[in-house]
Backbone as CSV, one residue per row, in Angstrom:
resi,resn,N_x,N_y,N_z,CA_x,CA_y,CA_z,C_x,C_y,C_z
1,MET,32.545,-13.094,-69.229,33.612,-12.227,-68.727,33.051,-11.105,-67.842
2,ILE,31.772,-10.788,-68.023,31.200,-9.711,-67.224,31.144,-10.109,-65.748
3,THR,30.839,-11.375,-65.481,30.819,-11.840,-64.098,32.195,-11.703,-63.465
4,VAL,33.242,-12.029,-64.233,34.618,-11.867,-63.754,34.902,-10.395,-63.479
5,SER,34.494,-9.529,-64.395,34.730,-8.094,-64.250,34.020,-7.538,-63.026
6,ALA,32.769,-7.950,-62.837,31.996,-7.459,-61.694,32.629,-7.894,-60.382
7,ARG,33.060,-9.146,-60.317,33.700,-9.647,-59.095,34.999,-8.894,-58.819
8,ASN,35.801,-8.703,-59.859,37.053,-7.977,-59.685,36.802,-6.568,-59.171
9,ASN,35.814,-5.901,-59.745,35.513,-4.538,-59.328,35.004,-4.493,-57.898
10,ALA,34.168,-5.447,-57.527,33.654,-5.492,-56.161,34.781,-5.737,-55.166
11,GLU,35.742,-6.560,-55.547,36.864,-6.822,-54.645,37.712,-5.565,-54.456
12,TRP,37.868,-4.765,-55.516,38.586,-3.502,-55.348,37.793,-2.546,-54.456
13,CYS,36.478,-2.475,-54.633,35.656,-1.632,-53.766,35.817,-2.060,-52.310
14,ASP,35.895,-3.356,-52.080,36.053,-3.852,-50.722,37.423,-3.479,-50.150
15,VAL,38.470,-3.540,-50.985,39.795,-3.108,-50.540,39.765,-1.643,-50.111
16,MET,39.140,-0.797,-50.926,39.049,0.621,-50.585,38.266,0.828,-49.282
17,CYS,37.165,0.111,-49.130,36.365,0.258,-47.917,37.122,-0.231,-46.687
18,ARG,37.879,-1.285,-46.823,38.671,-1.789,-45.693,39.754,-0.793,-45.296
19,ALA,40.312,-0.093,-46.275,41.299,0.937,-45.958,40.674,2.053,-45.124
20,HIS,39.351,2.231,-45.277,38.624,3.226,-44.492,37.917,2.584,-43.284
21,ARG,38.262,1.323,-43.006,37.694,0.578,-41.881,36.186,0.426,-41.994
22,ARG,35.728,0.189,-43.228,34.310,-0.036,-43.484,34.158,-1.248,-44.409
23,PRO,34.555,-2.432,-43.964,34.507,-3.600,-44.851,33.090,-3.951,-45.268
24,GLY,32.965,-4.421,-46.501,31.677,-4.878,-46.992,31.530,-6.372,-46.814
25,VAL,30.458,-6.925,-47.392,30.152,-8.341,-47.274,29.864,-8.899,-48.664
26,PHE,30.482,-10.035,-48.984,30.216,-10.710,-50.248,29.098,-11.727,-50.049
27,GLY,28.002,-11.510,-50.736,26.921,-12.478,-50.757,26.987,-13.302,-52.025
28,GLU,26.022,-14.154,-52.210,26.008,-15.023,-53.384,25.828,-14.226,-54.673
29,ARG,25.034,-13.153,-54.609,24.723,-12.406,-55.821,25.101,-10.929,-55.766
30,ALA,25.608,-10.459,-54.634,25.970,-9.039,-54.538,26.974,-8.811,-53.415
31,TRP,27.815,-7.814,-53.626,28.655,-7.279,-52.547,27.947,-6.048,-52.009
32,THR,27.860,-5.930,-50.681,27.146,-4.808,-50.081,27.897,-4.286,-48.865
33,SER,27.639,-3.028,-48.542,28.199,-2.406,-47.350,27.054,-1.792,-46.550
34,GLU,26.964,-2.162,-45.283,25.882,-1.615,-44.456,26.201,-0.215,-43.954
35,ARG,27.448,0.244,-44.156,27.842,1.597,-43.790,28.157,2.388,-45.049
36,ARG,27.963,3.715,-45.001,28.234,4.551,-46.158,29.692,4.396,-46.601
37,THR,29.869,4.137,-47.857,31.194,3.901,-48.424,31.917,5.222,-48.698
38,PRO,33.238,5.168,-48.952,33.978,6.396,-49.264,33.446,7.051,-50.546
39,PRO,33.732,8.334,-50.754,33.258,9.038,-51.954,33.644,8.306,-53.241
40,LEU,32.716,8.276,-54.178,32.880,7.677,-55.511,32.791,6.160,-55.512
41,TYR,32.593,5.544,-54.344,32.534,4.085,-54.274,31.126,3.636,-53.916
42,PRO,30.617,2.589,-54.590,29.220,2.189,-54.417,28.981,1.494,-53.087
43,ASP,27.742,1.516,-52.649,27.334,0.799,-51.452,26.987,-0.653,-51.771
44,ALA,26.840,-0.954,-53.052,26.551,-2.327,-53.473,27.008,-2.518,-54.907
45,VAL,27.433,-3.746,-55.204,27.801,-4.139,-56.561,27.151,-5.484,-56.833
46,THR,26.345,-5.589,-57.874,25.755,-6.885,-58.195,26.815,-7.777,-58.838
47,LEU,26.791,-9.062,-58.464,27.804,-10.020,-58.923,27.267,-11.007,-59.946
48,THR,25.953,-11.130,-60.024,25.326,-12.045,-60.976,24.133,-11.345,-61.617
49,PRO,23.748,-11.772,-62.814,22.638,-11.098,-63.489,21.290,-11.325,-62.823
50,ASP,21.193,-12.321,-61.941,19.906,-12.588,-61.306,19.786,-11.942,-59.929
51,ALA,20.714,-11.055,-59.570,20.594,-10.326,-58.304,19.314,-9.490,-58.326
52,THR,18.603,-9.468,-57.203,17.343,-8.733,-57.128,17.528,-7.413,-56.388
53,ALA,16.604,-6.517,-56.607,16.654,-5.224,-55.926,16.603,-5.409,-54.416
54,GLY,15.778,-6.336,-53.943,15.662,-6.565,-52.511,16.957,-7.041,-51.891
55,GLU,17.674,-7.930,-52.584,18.948,-8.439,-52.062,19.971,-7.324,-51.893
56,VAL,19.855,-6.307,-52.724,20.787,-5.180,-52.658,20.315,-4.141,-51.647
57,LEU,19.094,-3.684,-51.787,18.611,-2.547,-50.999,18.437,-2.872,-49.519
58,ASP,18.160,-4.130,-49.202,17.945,-4.496,-47.797,19.251,-4.582,-47.011
59,ARG,20.395,-4.473,-47.680,21.682,-4.680,-47.009,22.582,-3.446,-47.024
60,ILE,22.015,-2.299,-47.386,22.809,-1.071,-47.441,22.115,0.036,-46.658
61,ASP,22.875,1.081,-46.355,22.340,2.222,-45.609,21.694,3.199,-46.582
62,ARG,20.371,3.275,-46.538,19.634,4.183,-47.410,19.144,5.405,-46.653
63,THR,19.579,5.576,-45.416,19.079,6.667,-44.591,19.934,7.922,-44.664
64,THR,21.178,7.804,-45.122,22.051,8.966,-45.231,22.304,9.279,-46.699
65,PRO,22.577,10.537,-47.039,22.728,10.930,-48.447,23.896,10.225,-49.130
66,GLY,23.758,10.053,-50.441,24.854,9.560,-51.260,24.855,8.084,-51.546
67,CYS,23.791,7.377,-51.217,23.754,5.927,-51.436,23.757,5.610,-52.936
68,THR,24.651,4.704,-53.347,24.736,4.318,-54.758,24.788,2.805,-54.897
69,VAL,24.293,2.317,-56.026,24.287,0.893,-56.351,24.859,0.713,-57.746
70,LYS,25.859,-0.151,-57.868,26.418,-0.466,-59.190,25.725,-1.731,-59.698
71,ASP,24.875,-1.549,-60.692,24.150,-2.650,-61.332,25.026,-3.159,-62.469
72,SER,25.813,-4.174,-62.177,26.845,-4.629,-63.114,26.284,-5.141,-64.432
73,PHE,25.048,-5.592,-64.431,24.473,-6.218,-65.618,23.363,-5.386,-66.254
74,GLY,23.110,-4.201,-65.697,22.082,-3.339,-66.259,20.698,-3.943,-66.219
75,ARG,20.420,-4.750,-65.178,19.143,-5.474,-65.118,18.144,-4.858,-64.143
76,LEU,18.632,-4.087,-63.180,17.745,-3.602,-62.116,17.049,-2.296,-62.503
77,ASP,15.862,-2.114,-61.961,15.166,-0.831,-62.045,14.889,-0.387,-60.615
78,LEU,15.676,0.569,-60.146,15.567,1.023,-58.759,14.806,2.334,-58.633
79,SER,14.157,2.750,-59.698,13.462,4.034,-59.686,12.319,4.046,-58.666
80,ALA,11.629,2.923,-58.510,10.526,2.876,-57.553,11.011,2.991,-56.118
81,ALA,12.297,2.711,-55.888,12.881,2.808,-54.547,13.509,4.173,-54.308
82,GLY,13.305,5.098,-55.239,13.816,6.456,-55.053,15.217,6.677,-55.583
83,PHE,15.639,5.886,-56.550,16.966,6.037,-57.143,16.839,6.573,-58.572
84,ASP,17.842,7.344,-58.990,17.965,7.797,-60.368,19.283,7.268,-60.939
85,VAL,19.332,7.125,-62.262,20.577,6.684,-62.894,21.598,7.809,-62.824
86,LEU,22.739,7.520,-62.215,23.828,8.505,-62.108,24.645,8.536,-63.391
87,PHE,25.033,7.356,-63.885,25.720,7.267,-65.171,25.691,5.825,-65.663
88,GLU,25.965,5.670,-66.933,26.129,4.356,-67.547,27.526,4.262,-68.138
89,ALA,28.053,3.053,-68.206,29.384,2.821,-68.757,29.402,1.439,-69.408
90,ARG,30.551,1.069,-69.954,30.704,-0.244,-70.583,31.853,-0.996,-69.927
91,TRP,31.617,-2.253,-69.642,32.719,-3.093,-69.204,33.722,-3.247,-70.343
92,ILE,34.979,-3.387,-70.006,36.011,-3.617,-71.011,36.801,-4.865,-70.646
93,HIS,37.353,-5.496,-71.671,38.107,-6.738,-71.488,39.240,-6.773,-72.509
94,ARG,40.458,-6.962,-72.019,41.608,-7.106,-72.913,42.159,-8.517,-72.752
95,PRO,42.028,-9.364,-73.786,42.468,-10.758,-73.662,43.951,-10.869,-73.329
96,ALA,44.289,-11.894,-72.563,45.671,-12.086,-72.142,46.601,-12.405,-73.310
97,VAL,46.053,-12.906,-74.414,46.893,-13.303,-75.544,47.406,-12.108,-76.348
98,LEU,46.823,-10.934,-76.140,47.275,-9.766,-76.886,48.645,-9.311,-76.404
99,ALA,49.464,-8.858,-77.346,50.769,-8.318,-76.981,50.588,-7.003,-76.227
100,ALA,51.501,-6.738,-75.330,51.428,-5.492,-74.562,51.711,-4.302,-75.462
101,PRO,51.059,-3.169,-75.224,51.380,-1.961,-75.982,52.802,-1.504,-75.672
102,VAL,53.298,-0.647,-76.524,54.599,-0.036,-76.277,54.385,1.216,-75.447
103,ALA,55.023,1.275,-74.296,54.864,2.440,-73.424,55.541,3.653,-74.044
104,PRO,54.867,4.798,-74.072,55.476,6.006,-74.624,56.745,6.378,-73.860
105,ALA,57.708,6.926,-74.572,58.964,7.337,-73.948,58.745,8.574,-73.083
106,GLY,59.597,8.726,-72.093,59.578,9.933,-71.280,58.821,9.820,-69.979
107,VAL,57.997,8.776,-69.818,57.240,8.563,-68.587,57.598,7.189,-68.033
108,THR,57.996,7.142,-66.786,58.347,5.891,-66.123,57.199,5.436,-65.237
109,TRP,56.721,4.223,-65.482,55.622,3.658,-64.709,56.166,2.666,-63.694
110,ARG,55.709,2.808,-62.436,56.143,1.888,-61.387,55.108,1.892,-60.252
111,PRO,55.109,0.837,-59.425,54.204,0.807,-58.272,54.556,1.881,-57.249
112,VAL,53.533,2.424,-56.619,53.720,3.385,-55.523,53.973,2.588,-54.239
113,ARG,55.047,2.933,-53.527,55.434,2.150,-52.357,55.373,2.924,-51.038
114,THR,55.354,4.239,-51.083,55.416,5.015,-49.844,54.207,5.938,-49.718
115,ALA,53.917,6.340,-48.469,52.802,7.242,-48.218,53.022,8.592,-48.888
116,ARG,54.253,9.041,-48.932,54.552,10.326,-49.569,54.259,10.276,-51.062
117,HIS,54.674,9.205,-51.702,54.415,9.083,-53.137,52.928,8.864,-53.420
118,LEU,52.239,8.170,-52.500,50.794,7.987,-52.674,50.073,9.331,-52.573
119,ALA,50.509,10.187,-51.672,49.901,11.511,-51.537,50.109,12.332,-52.802
120,ALA,51.304,12.232,-53.395,51.574,12.951,-54.640,50.704,12.403,-55.765
121,TRP,50.549,11.084,-55.800,49.693,10.442,-56.807,48.251,10.911,-56.639
122,ALA,47.750,10.897,-55.412,46.364,11.279,-55.156,46.108,12.733,-55.523
123,ALA,47.090,13.593,-55.270,46.930,15.011,-55.621,46.825,15.185,-57.124
124,ALA,47.634,14.430,-57.872,47.576,14.505,-59.334,46.266,13.921,-59.848
125,TRP,45.834,12.803,-59.264,44.592,12.142,-59.685,43.381,13.031,-59.446
126,SER,43.314,13.679,-58.289,42.129,14.457,-57.927,42.113,15.844,-58.537
127,ALA,43.234,16.268,-59.110,43.327,17.590,-59.744,42.899,18.704,-58.798
128,GLY,43.262,18.550,-57.527,43.003,19.610,-56.560,41.609,19.646,-55.980
129,ASP,40.811,18.595,-56.178,39.451,18.552,-55.633,39.530,18.272,-54.130
130,ASP,39.234,19.274,-53.314,39.355,19.127,-51.857,38.397,18.080,-51.299
131,ASP,37.291,17.838,-51.964,36.321,16.864,-51.477,36.876,15.440,-51.502
132,LEU,37.955,15.219,-52.262,38.532,13.879,-52.394,39.821,13.720,-51.594
133,THR,40.168,14.730,-50.820,41.360,14.644,-49.990,41.220,13.501,-48.987
134,GLY,42.240,12.665,-48.905,42.223,11.560,-47.950,41.544,10.306,-48.439
135,LEU,41.060,10.294,-49.688,40.389,9.092,-50.196,41.356,7.913,-50.281
136,PHE,42.531,8.150,-50.842,43.522,7.079,-50.989,44.446,7.084,-49.771
137,ARG,44.116,6.251,-48.808,44.827,6.224,-47.541,46.074,5.349,-47.617
138,PRO,47.064,5.610,-46.765,48.292,4.789,-46.752,48.024,3.313,-46.519
139,GLU,46.896,2.966,-45.871,46.564,1.557,-45.641,46.479,0.770,-46.952
140,LEU,46.187,1.464,-48.059,46.104,0.782,-49.353,47.442,0.173,-49.758
141,LEU,48.536,0.753,-49.287,49.862,0.260,-49.664,50.121,-1.147,-49.141
142,ALA,49.391,-1.550,-48.112,49.558,-2.887,-47.539,48.585,-3.903,-48.124
143,ALA,47.697,-3.461,-48.994,46.701,-4.364,-49.574,47.364,-5.274,-50.604
144,ARG,47.255,-6.562,-50.401,47.901,-7.512,-51.321,47.185,-7.598,-52.665
145,ALA,45.897,-7.250,-52.691,45.106,-7.413,-53.909,45.053,-6.160,-54.772
146,ALA,45.723,-5.098,-54.372,45.665,-3.860,-55.149,47.021,-3.165,-55.150
147,THR,47.322,-2.529,-56.275,48.574,-1.791,-56.426,48.282,-0.474,-57.132
148,VAL,48.795,0.599,-56.585,48.680,1.907,-57.227,49.893,2.092,-58.127
149,LEU,49.647,2.395,-59.402,50.719,2.634,-60.359,50.825,4.116,-60.662
150,ALA,52.050,4.619,-60.700,52.283,6.025,-61.033,53.167,6.122,-62.268
151,GLY,52.783,7.019,-63.162,53.628,7.381,-64.291,54.294,8.703,-63.961
152,THR,55.623,8.711,-63.893,56.336,9.894,-63.417,57.372,10.390,-64.429
153,THR,57.739,11.650,-64.265,58.816,12.257,-65.040,59.773,12.945,-64.064
154,ASP,60.777,13.612,-64.614,61.734,14.374,-63.806,62.363,13.517,-62.714
155,GLY,62.797,12.309,-63.111,63.449,11.439,-62.155,62.540,10.892,-61.079
156,GLY,61.266,10.785,-61.377,60.301,10.247,-60.426,59.707,11.267,-59.486
157,THR,60.006,12.536,-59.691,59.536,13.563,-58.757,58.187,14.158,-59.145
158,ARG,57.741,13.937,-60.373,56.479,14.530,-60.827,55.565,13.443,-61.369
159,THR,54.387,13.300,-60.756,53.403,12.321,-61.209,52.546,12.929,-62.301
160,VAL,52.565,12.314,-63.475,51.823,12.849,-64.616,50.696,11.921,-65.078
161,ALA,50.676,10.690,-64.565,49.642,9.729,-64.942,49.589,8.652,-63.868
162,GLY,48.555,7.833,-63.924,48.462,6.779,-62.925,47.213,5.944,-63.091
163,ALA,47.128,4.909,-62.276,45.984,4.005,-62.281,46.072,3.128,-61.044
164,VAL,44.973,2.442,-60.757,44.951,1.423,-59.710,44.769,0.074,-60.386
165,VAL,45.573,-0.896,-59.969,45.481,-2.260,-60.471,44.960,-3.149,-59.348
166,SER,43.883,-3.868,-59.594,43.320,-4.785,-58.600,43.344,-6.202,-59.148
167,ARG,43.751,-7.127,-58.307,43.877,-8.512,-58.728,42.859,-9.360,-57.987
168,GLY,41.990,-10.014,-58.741,40.963,-10.843,-58.144,39.968,-11.308,-59.179
169,GLY,39.297,-12.402,-58.892,38.300,-12.914,-59.819,38.893,-13.484,-61.089
170,GLY,40.194,-13.780,-61.087,40.838,-14.340,-62.267,41.231,-13.309,-63.302
171,ALA,41.321,-12.041,-62.885,41.662,-10.983,-63.829,42.428,-9.879,-63.119
172,VAL,42.979,-8.993,-63.921,43.612,-7.776,-63.422,42.695,-6.617,-63.803
173,GLY,42.220,-5.899,-62.812,41.336,-4.774,-63.065,42.091,-3.459,-63.080
174,ILE,41.708,-2.574,-63.966,42.300,-1.239,-64.023,41.195,-0.220,-63.755
175,SER,41.472,0.665,-62.812,40.521,1.728,-62.486,41.293,2.989,-62.138
176,ASN,40.558,4.079,-62.017,41.144,5.368,-61.610,42.289,5.817,-62.526
177,LEU,42.250,5.405,-63.781,43.312,5.810,-64.703,43.161,7.288,-65.036
178,PHE,44.295,7.992,-65.045,44.259,9.427,-65.340,45.551,9.851,-66.020
179,ALA,45.492,11.006,-66.663,46.664,11.657,-67.251,46.518,13.146,-67.004
180,VAL,47.520,13.746,-66.412,47.473,15.172,-66.102,47.272,16.000,-67.356
181,ASP,47.870,15.568,-68.471,47.742,16.314,-69.727,46.572,15.831,-70.576
182,ASP,45.743,14.924,-70.003,44.559,14.376,-70.672,44.891,13.477,-71.855
183,ASP,46.146,13.042,-71.999,46.507,12.103,-73.058,46.220,10.691,-72.559
184,LEU,44.957,10.296,-72.644,44.547,9.003,-72.105,45.075,7.837,-72.931
185,ASP,45.286,8.041,-74.238,45.874,6.985,-75.062,47.246,6.598,-74.523
186,ALA,48.082,7.594,-74.243,49.423,7.332,-73.716,49.347,6.710,-72.330
187,ALA,48.404,7.176,-71.513,48.272,6.628,-70.167,47.855,5.161,-70.205
188,TRP,46.908,4.827,-71.068,46.504,3.427,-71.189,47.663,2.566,-71.684
189,ALA,48.394,3.061,-72.657,49.525,2.292,-73.183,50.567,2.058,-72.093
190,GLY,50.917,3.095,-71.353,51.908,2.953,-70.300,51.437,2.033,-69.187
191,CYS,50.174,2.168,-68.808,49.626,1.333,-67.755,49.582,-0.135,-68.177
192,LEU,49.079,-0.415,-69.374,48.978,-1.799,-69.843,50.346,-2.439,-70.030
193,ALA,51.316,-1.669,-70.494,52.667,-2.204,-70.629,53.223,-2.597,-69.258
194,THR,52.925,-1.796,-68.250,53.390,-2.089,-66.896,52.678,-3.303,-66.317
195,VAL,51.391,-3.404,-66.547,50.622,-4.562,-66.089,51.166,-5.840,-66.711
196,ALA,51.467,-5.795,-67.995,52.005,-6.974,-68.669,53.368,-7.372,-68.097
197,ARG,54.115,-6.399,-67.615,55.438,-6.688,-67.043,55.329,-7.320,-65.660
198,PHE,54.421,-6.816,-64.846,54.305,-7.303,-63.471,53.348,-8.486,-63.330
199,TRP,52.291,-8.524,-64.173,51.291,-9.585,-64.058,51.016,-10.171,-65.452
200,PRO,51.987,-10.868,-66.018,51.836,-11.368,-67.390,50.818,-12.509,-67.480
201,GLY,50.215,-12.608,-68.672,49.343,-13.733,-68.963,47.995,-13.714,-68.263
202,ILE,47.549,-12.550,-67.791,46.263,-12.443,-67.106,45.392,-11.427,-67.855
203,PRO,44.119,-11.752,-68.102,43.262,-10.787,-68.806,43.046,-9.524,-67.987
204,VAL,42.862,-8.427,-68.692,42.624,-7.122,-68.062,41.148,-6.780,-68.191
205,VAL,40.566,-6.267,-67.109,39.160,-5.863,-67.118,39.016,-4.482,-66.488
206,GLY,37.825,-3.941,-66.591,37.529,-2.642,-66.007,36.252,-2.118,-66.628
207,TYR,35.984,-0.834,-66.441,34.864,-0.217,-67.137,35.192,1.253,-67.375
208,GLU,34.674,1.777,-68.465,34.924,3.169,-68.837,33.736,3.704,-69.627
209,HIS,33.750,5.014,-69.852,32.764,5.623,-70.753,33.396,6.864,-71.373
210,GLY,32.798,7.364,-72.417,33.280,8.581,-73.064,34.678,8.441,-73.648
211,ASP,35.470,9.509,-73.500,36.814,9.531,-74.068,37.704,8.426,-73.484
212,ALA,37.509,8.113,-72.206,38.316,7.064,-71.583,38.026,5.706,-72.201
213,LEU,36.773,5.459,-72.560,36.413,4.205,-73.219,37.075,4.124,-74.586
214,ALA,37.047,5.216,-75.331,37.679,5.239,-76.656,39.181,5.004,-76.543
215,ALA,39.820,5.595,-75.535,41.255,5.419,-75.353,41.586,3.985,-74.994
216,ALA,40.777,3.366,-74.136,40.998,1.974,-73.770,40.847,1.060,-74.981
217,ALA,39.822,1.315,-75.798,39.605,0.510,-76.995,40.761,0.656,-77.969
218,GLN,41.358,1.837,-78.032,42.501,2.072,-78.908,43.680,1.182,-78.533
219,GLN,43.743,0.778,-77.258,44.839,-0.061,-76.782,44.433,-1.525,-76.623
220,GLY,43.380,-1.931,-77.328,43.025,-3.347,-77.381,41.983,-3.803,-76.392
221,CYS,41.415,-2.898,-75.598,40.358,-3.272,-74.661,39.022,-3.323,-75.402
222,VAL,38.350,-4.454,-75.322,37.114,-4.650,-76.072,35.918,-4.208,-75.222
223,PRO,35.133,-3.231,-75.687,33.937,-2.817,-74.935,32.907,-3.933,-74.900
224,GLY,32.285,-4.114,-73.747,31.283,-5.161,-73.579,29.952,-4.606,-73.142
225,GLN,29.264,-5.348,-72.296,27.918,-5.000,-71.856,27.924,-3.728,-71.020
226,ALA,26.795,-3.052,-71.020,26.646,-1.827,-70.246,26.384,-2.137,-68.776
227,LEU,26.880,-1.274,-67.926,26.549,-1.289,-66.506,25.895,0.034,-66.171
228,ARG,25.260,0.077,-65.022,24.524,1.281,-64.631,24.747,1.545,-63.147
229,VAL,25.011,2.790,-62.803,25.152,3.188,-61.405,23.937,4.029,-61.015
230,TRP,23.280,3.618,-59.939,22.091,4.297,-59.449,22.438,5.127,-58.196
231,LEU,21.858,6.307,-58.092,22.058,7.186,-56.943,20.708,7.476,-56.290
232,ALA,20.661,7.327,-54.967,19.425,7.630,-54.249,19.131,9.122,-54.343
233,SER,17.922,9.469,-54.719,17.539,10.867,-54.903,17.075,11.479,-53.602
């Protein structure tokens, strides 16, 4: 399932890069981008456990600051190439046979369809971080493989939670999940209930760490193998 998760995540990274007009390339063992990717998105994602450091590092831009590599299988050691571990996380997998959680009352979850609503979603997601302004571009709304979900109150006028759903690799991936009030258990429940409604019978994948990992596990997501993100020093 980790190979499925890695592929799904790489496809979402590629969707984000294409929205910024910086498409990556899928190789046999890694997805890579020869141009610097948008903030928070890796320059490479390994797709198989036998991907080598050379296959990754030779196909990305290491000359400008911020280069990152997502080692999906935790197999690479990039320290000799001038990289440090930025963070570690765990892949998660929720089998398709599990019943959907019950979405908490009071929050309505639905796909984001307009640029105005996407801007409101992005503002809530980033919590006012100016460095992330413009990350989620309107071009994402036309991407067939990804959907931004918003949890709203007050008749849809206030975004209080959200996530990105990516479809690819035989799974539904969940990323960028957030809750304005930090109630991640409720956010996971609402998001998973919505995923089950729109994309039934498909396993859910993603990766998390810390409190977000615990919240995902509370809603039936099984923690799996560790992944590692490397940052060029």
